[in-house]
N, C-alpha and C positions, 0 to 999 in steps of 0.2 A: 100529318106529314103530307108532302106532295106525292102524287101517284107516280110510280115508276122508280121510286128512290129506295134504296135499301140501306140498312144500317149494319155496319160492320162492327163486330166485337171480337176482342181477343180473350179466349178462355184458356187458362193454364190448368192442366190436369195433373193432380198429385200423383206421384209414383206409387206403385203397389207393393214395393219391397218392404217387408217387415224388418224393423230395426230393434236391436237389443237395447237393454236399459242403459248401458254405458253410451252407446252410439247415440241414442236419442238425446241424452243429457248433453252430449258434445255438440249435437246440432242445435239445440236450444240456445246454448251460449253463442254459437256462431250466428245465429239469426238475430239475437239480441244485439251483438256487436255491429252486425250489418245495419240493423234498424237505427241504432244510435249514430253510426257514420252517415247513413242516408239523410236523416233529419238534420244533422249538422251541416252537411254539404248543401242541402236545400235551403236551409236558412241563410247560409252565406250567399247563395245564388240570388235569393229573393232580396236580400239586403242590398245587393249590387244593382238591383233593378231589373233582373231577368225574370224568366218564366220557364218552368220545367216542362210544360206540356202545351198550354194554350198560348197563342202568340200575341195576346193583347196586353193590357196594362199589367203591371207587376203587382201581385197580391199573393197572400199566404195560401189561398186555396186554389191557385191556378193549376196545381197538378191533378186535380179531379179529371178523371179520364173523360175524354170526348169521344163522340161517335162520328167519324167521318162519313160524308155523304157524297157518293159519286155523281157525275153527270147522269141524268135520266137517259136510259136506252133509247126512249122514244125520240129525244132530240138528236141523237147520234145518227139516226136513220134519215133525218130530214135533209132535203137537198136545198142548197142555196140557189137563189134565182141568179139569172145572167145579168149581173150588174157589177159595179166597181166595189162593192162590199163596204162602202163607206157607211158609218152608223148614221141614223136618222132618229127623229123624236119617237117613231113608232116601232123601229126595229134596228137591231144591231146584230153583229156576227161575232162569234167567238170560235176559238180553235182549241182542240184537245190535242196535245202532243203525243203522237203514237210511237215515235222513235226519236232518239237523240238527233238534233238537227242543228247545222252550223247557221250562225247569224252572219250575214254579209258585213264585212268590215271588222270581224272579230268576235269571238265568243260562241257559245252554243246554248241551246235550250235543252234540258234533260226531261225525261218522261215524268219524273216525280220531283216535288219540291222538298224543302228542308224538313217538312213535317209528314212526308210520305204521301201526300195528295198527288193525283195525276195533275200534271201541269196544264193549266187553261190559261189562254191569253186572249186579250181583245184584239179583234181585226179592225184595222183602220183603212185598209184599201187593198187592191190586188192588181197585178199584171195578168191578163188573161191571154190564153193561147187559143187554138182552134176549138170550135164548139163551146166557147165561153168557159173552158176549163181553166181555173186559175193556176198559173205557173209559179208566181212568187206572191207571197202575202206580206203586207206591211202590218206589223203587229206590235202591241204594247209589250215591252219587255219587263219581266219581274225583277225585283231587287232595286236597291238604292243605286244611283239617285233617281228621284222621281221624275217621270215624264220621258223616259228613254223609249225609243222605238227602233225597230230594224226590219230588215227583209229576210225571210226565210223560204226555203223550198215548200211549196204547197203539198207535195206528195208525202211529206212527213207528218201531217196533221190531219185531223178530221174537223171540217168546218160545220157549225150548226147555228141556226138563227136563235136570237134571244128577243123576246117581245116586252121585256121589263126594263125599267130604268129607275135609278135612285138619284135623287138631288139633295144635297145637304147645304143649307144656307147657314153659314157660321155666324154672321152678325145677327140674324134673327133666331138663331139656335132652333132651327126647325128642319125636318126632314120631309121630303115628298117622294112618294113611290108611285110609279106609273106602270100600267099595263097596256100596251098597244096605244100608247099616247093619251090614255085616260087616267086621271088621278084616282088612285085607289087607297092611298094612305097619306095622311098629313098629320104630324105629330111633332111636339116639342122634344128637344134632345139636349143632353149635356155634351159639351165640346171641350177641347183641350184648354188647359189653364194658360194664362199669359206666358209663363216661362216654358211651357211644353204645348205649344199650339198645334192644332190639327192642320196638316198640310193641305194645300189647295191643289186642285188639278183633276185630271181625268184618269180613273182607275177602273178595275174590274174585279168582281167577286171571284176569288180563286180558292176559298175554303169555306166549308160549312160544318158547323159544330153543333151537336145537340149535347148539352151538358148534363152530366149524370147527377150534378148537385144543383138543382134549380134555385135553391136559396142562396147559392154562392155569389161572389161579386160579379160574375159574368151572367147572372140570371139563368134564364131557360135555354139560350142559344146564343150563337155568335157567328158572324160572317167575317171571314179574313178577306182583306181586299189587298190590291197590289201596291198600296201606299206604304211608306216608311216615314218615321219622324225625321224632321230636318235638324233636330237638335240632340236627340238621344243616341249618339253614334256608338257609345260603348255598351249599349244593351244587347242582350241576346238577339241574334239575327237582325241587328241594326235597327231595332226599335220599330217593329212592324205595327201597322194600325188596322183596327177592325171596328165593326159595329156590333154591339152586344147588349144584353139585357143588364140588369143591375139590382143589387139588394140595398141601394142607397137612393130611393126614388126622389128624395128631397134634393139631389144634385141636378135633377132634370131642370133645364132652363138656365143652367149656370155654366161658366167656364171652369170645370173642376177636374178634368181627366188628364192622363199624361199623353193625350193626343187622340185617343179613341173616341167614337161616338157612342154615347149611352142612350138607351131607350128604356121606358118602363116595360116590364116583362110582357104584358098584354100586347103592347104595340110590337114588341120584337117577335112574338109568335106570328103576327099578321105579316110583318116585313120578311120573316123567314120564308113564308109561303110564296112571296112575291119576287124572291131573289135566287133563281137557280144559278149554277156556276156559270160564269161568263157574263153576268149582269153588269152593264156599264154603271159606274158611280161617279158623279160629278160633284166635287166639293168646291164651293165658291165662297167668297167673303160677302 
């Protein structure tokens, strides 16, 4: 794992009160009924194309619990240089939302997204005031439709630099990961099937998952990005897109997913280390 990143886990502690035989039997029945109801509801959700926990493709073992990883503290203390904050091949900027902030023209950014992550957006530019302090930031907005951007007050976010970048070539079915402009990873990937194509455009890594079940359909890890499917409008959270490992390595190099980018697990481990929160992701044909 990258240095400076912590793993969050939720541990539920059982109660200490002793129960009598009749009461114990009652709760056993209640738990069994609850389990049956939960499995039935989950099956219906997955059949409809949704996901109970992980935001990517719809599969039966999606509810395996993931470990969210926050932005490293070392990046949050970094100071951006006095420039216009526009991304380049060697460096980009991202912003961590510290408090709810209004978007000029309507809407707002919250501090956490639908999955409980701290909201991170890509920075496209800035209006600076005295001493080069940014007053307004032009940022990529999360949520569909893809490609939205807006202006927000800089005082409500923490800006930090990102030196990594991901490029996905859909026609060649290849992924390229760069650090400071140098190619660090080049690998074949699986992309969206013809009826559920991977959307193109400029996005940003906004969620990072370490899967508790490394042999599941999402493999060892997953990166959520700010892209959404252009065709799966009725899916949970409007069909979010991600990059993740797989337990179906034979699909690599094919157009086989619901829109997500699949990597072999070994390559996904490498990509995970190269993609902190805020990493720009360019998906092109």
